C-alpha positions, 0 to 999 in steps of 0.5 A: 258265565252260563253252562250249556248242553248241546245235543247234536250227534249222529250226522255231520249235519247235526254235529257241525253246527253244535261244534260251531255254537260250542266254540261261539259260546266258550268264546264269550266265557260260557261253558258247553258240553256236546252230547254226541253219538257213538257213531264213527262219523262223530268220532272222526269230526270231533278229532279236530276239536280236543278242547271241547267238552264231549259226552257220548249218549246212547241213542238209535233212529226210529223205525217201524221194523220190530228189531229197529223199534226195539233197538230204538226203545232200548237205546233211547231209554239208556239215553234218558237215563244218561242225560238225567244223571249228567243233568242232575250232576252239572245242572246246565242253565239251558239245553239246545238240540240240533235234531236227530236221535241224540236229542230225545233223551237230553230234551226229555230229562231236561224238561223233567228237571226244569231246565229250559230247552231250545231246538234248532231245525235246519231243514225246510220240512222239520224232522221227526225229532224236532216235530215230536219234541217241540212241545217240550221247548221254550225256544224253536229256531227255524229256517226263514219262512218255515213254520211248524203248525200246532205248537203252543207256548214256544218262542220262535225265531227264523234264522240259519244254521251255525257254521264252523268258523274255519268254513269260510271263503278263501282265496281261490288260488290259496285254497288250490295250493293247500289241495295241490290242484292245478290253478289253471284247470277247472275243479269239480268237487263231489260231496255225498254228505257226512255219510257219503253217497255210493251213487255219487261215488259210482257216478264220479268213477264212471265220468272221471275220464270224460271229465279229464279229457275236458281238463276238469280235475275232480275231488270226490269225498266218498264217505267213511267206508265207502271208497278207497283213498288215493290220487289218480292221474289222467290225460286231457285231450291236449295231453296235460296231466289231470288229477283226481282225488278220492277221500273217505272224509275231509275236515277241510271242507272250507278249503274244498269249496273255496277251491272248487269251481263247482260242487256236485252234492246231496242237499243236506242243510249243513252242506247248503249252509257251508256252500253259502258260506264259501259262495260256491255254486252247486248242482244238488242231487237230493237224496230221494229216501230222506224223511219227508223228502226234506232234501228236495225241499232244501235243494229247491229253496237253494235253487229259488235263491239262485245258488245253483240247480237241482238235478233229481237222482233219476236224471243222473244220466244227463248230470255229466252234460249239466256239469260241462254246461255250468262249469265252463260258463263263467258268467253263470258261475259269477251270477251264482256267486253273487246270489250266494253272497247275498244269501250269506249275509245273516250271522245265525250264530250271533242271533242264537248265542244272544238268544240262548244267553236270554234263555239261560237268564230267563229273560224274554227277548224282544221281537219274539212271537209264539209260533203261528199254528196254521202255516205250511212247514214248506 
């Protein structure tokens, strides 16, 4: 049995794969502690997993503004000190970080204490945390086809993002029954990621009546603090009741995606991995201010693989017609689902768990090569 620390807090896209990996490690007889942030989204997401061991670590995102930079330096210093004390007391066999601001303290402290470190990057353009910390790692997990130039002495494996075991494709009618949705009407799900997206919430409100007239139900996850929960009843052109739901947060992502005919969503790596698992076609609206425009790279790859269509945020005015063109085209929806089924074949959790067991045991797995220094990160 080995002991692991998983640094994964700050956003749902970081925390969800950490939860998935922790459950897989525990199922194999290991112990795992999740290092999460103090943010509300972390608190809300872990409520469903009281059996997992948690530690809340201080941290803050980097920014050039003096107040943001000062907060970053203070909180990261606190994070390093907390991590040092925790790691010295519990002495894990390995550490893995999933990117984000909760990674820095535990990775630095782990390296100082001689504990092997692995890093996972899910985005098509590696984030700042992984780029800065990669030189301290023994393992680096990157998406297929992605490279990180300039690193030496790190073993790289190309694999996807771990997805929580409850996020799997369910029979459509069974998923609709759990939501209380009409199985005879189309269902559009709108997701803004774990933080929510105000622009998608406003777009949903603006177009809700038009969708109802076409007999399209809408289920919108607004984000914590970004909208009021509730159910509405509207009327289709034929007079039938068409329902719409607004929730600030959902811990039934697998049910939502399985029930949906189509999803409109941001393009975070975690959301895309869940769409693949549930074989749900999507129209992706990349967040235009994401670091290094990584959501656009994620969405473009998803589109190239045949899972859906990318729509830039400046083109939101035409999104309603795009939804109508796709959601009533059963041939196209089935084509997307077939492509997503092909994309879902790899078991990334199994790949990472076996590799981490090798890392903890100090053995070199077969098939790993040092990262090539000169390839593009996209």
